[in-house]
N, C-alpha and C positions, 0 to 999 in steps of 0.2 A: 505493500499500498499506499499511495502517497505522502510524502509528510512537508506539511509547508509553515515556514515559521514567523510570524509574521501580521500588525494589525488592518484591522480589515479593511481601514479609512487609511493606508498607503497605499498612495498614484502606483507603487512598485508591486503591491502583493498583487492589488489591483487588478493588473497585467498580468500576471503568474497567472493568476485564480479566476480570471478571465479563459483564463489558452486548456486550464483542467474544463471547462465548466461546458463548451464548444467539443471536446475534448470525450464528453461524459467519462471522468474517470472517479476514480470514489480514492478518498485522501480522506487525511485530518487535517485541518492547524489548527496552528497552537498561536496565541495570542499575544506578542514578543516589541517591543522598542513604544517608543511613546511612550504615553503615561501607564504601557505594562513591566517598560526598562528589562531584565534581562537580555537582553543584548549587549551588556560589558561584561557581564558573569565569565566565566575558564572556560565552561563546560558550551558556554554558545561561539568565543571563541575559538574554541577549537577547531566548531565546522567552518565561522565566518571568518577571517581575523577581520572582518574591516568591521565589526561587529553590527552592519546596517538587516535589514530585512529588501528581500525575503530570504530565504538559505531551500533549498527543498534539498529532501534529504528521501534514497530508494533502496530501500537495502542496508547496501555500505557506497552507497554514489554519494555523496553528496554536492551541488552545486546553487554555486551563488552569480548573481546580477539577474536582473527579473529579465532583460531582453534575452540573454543566454540561456533563459529557463523556458520564456518560449519556446526557443528556435528547437532547443531537445524536444521537448514534448510533438514538438510539430514531426519534427521528424521520426519520433519513436514514435508517436499513436496515430499522427494525421494524413501521414509523408499521401503526399495526390493530393490534400483538400485544404486541409489549415495550412499547411509545407506546397504553393503549387506547384506539380511535375513536371515545369516549363522549366527546363533553369532559367530563362531570360525573368519569370515570374519572380523567383523563387530570387538573383541576383533581387532585381525593383521591391519587395517586398524588404528586404537586408536594409534597401537605400533607407527609405523610410520607415523601420527602427532605427535607422544608426538617426535619423535626421531629427527624430522624438527626442531625441539626447543631444545629439549637438546641439542641435538650436532652441525646437519647439521647448522642450524643459527647459533650460537655462531662462527665456526669453521669458517666463510665469514666471517662478519662482516667486518675485516677486513682491507679486500683484497677490499670490495666493498666501506668505507668509505676509503681509501686509494689511489683509479685506478680511483674514479667518483665523491670522496667530497670532494679531497683533490688538492690546484694544484698542476704541481707536481714538484715544490720547492724546498715545505714542507712536501713531501710524508716518511715517514719510512721503508721505503722498508723492510729493515730484516722484520720487522711487516706484510707487508701483501706477503714477501715471503713465512714468518710459516703460515700467515690462505688458504695461496694459498694452500703448503704442507699439513694442516689441512682438506680442503675441497674436495681437492682428496682422502683421508683417505675413506673421512666421503662418499664420492660416490663409493669406491673399493666395503664395504660393500654394499649399496644399487644396486651395476653391480652384486655381487652376489647373492642377493637375487635376482634380475628379470631373472639371468642364471633357479632360481627354479619355476619363477611362471612366467606369461605373466604380471601383474601390479603388484603395492602395495601387498594388503589384496588375489590376488588369481587369476582369468582364465577372472577377470571381471575387469572395468576401476570402482574407486568406489573413497567416502569424501578423504581415502585416499592418492591418489593419488596425489592434491591436493597441500598442502601445501610443498612435498615433492618436486612435478614439478616444481612450481615457485624457492626454489632452485636450478634445475640441470638449470633449462634457466639463470638464474646469474652465476653458474654453466664454465658451455660451452661459457661463452662472457669474463670470469675473470682466467681463468684461461685454457691460452692457450699450451699452454705446456702439457697436461697434460696423460697421458697414454691409449693406449686402452682399451677400454668399448665398447664393443659392446653389454652388452646385455642392457643395460642405452642407451646406441642411440638409439638401437632397435624400446627401450621403448617410448623415447621418440620423436622418429619420429611418432607414433602415436599419443601421448598426443598431435603435434604441431598441428596437422590437424582440432584437437576438434577447432567446432566456438568457442564457451565459450576461449580460451585458445589466439585465433588468437588476437577477440576481450579483450581482458582483461591486459593482459601478456603482449603475442607474439609480439604487436602494440605497444607498450609502451617503447619509451629506457633506459636504465639506468637515473636517473639522481636523 
């Protein structure tokens, strides 16, 4: 049985859990990190020396880094489906997964931290506004891609949609004054119907 260590309101844990949900895998999840702590304990650091979440354990196999977990699960349990069959589509899925880490995630960080985890009287409004601007710019790039393909890696939902889908969920809540992004909205309307998204992302308030 798969074991996932990490709190369910972490965007990185949500990515891994959404992938597990798409594949209908049996799992146990343990609350670690944030208010639950435990991620600085020796037994956890022995699995994940970074002290971050999530960490996946499958028998004697241990894996950390959320996108690596998604890729592993897609290859092991969803080859040809969650992991696309065509190498070019796999490459595109990987491209957008890496884009989430290098562009979209850093862009939205200060908006999330400032609006969700900082008391109003202590907020850095300039940093929040700059983060909202950068996030909107990033999502405009995604919107352009989704004007060409139904999903980020082609005509079918794939592992590539999961990390950017989690970011889009946050973007739509944290950037209320965003411009019209019709292709992104069309795509998001499809992914938010997916039961695994609803269970592991859409039903969990930002906190």
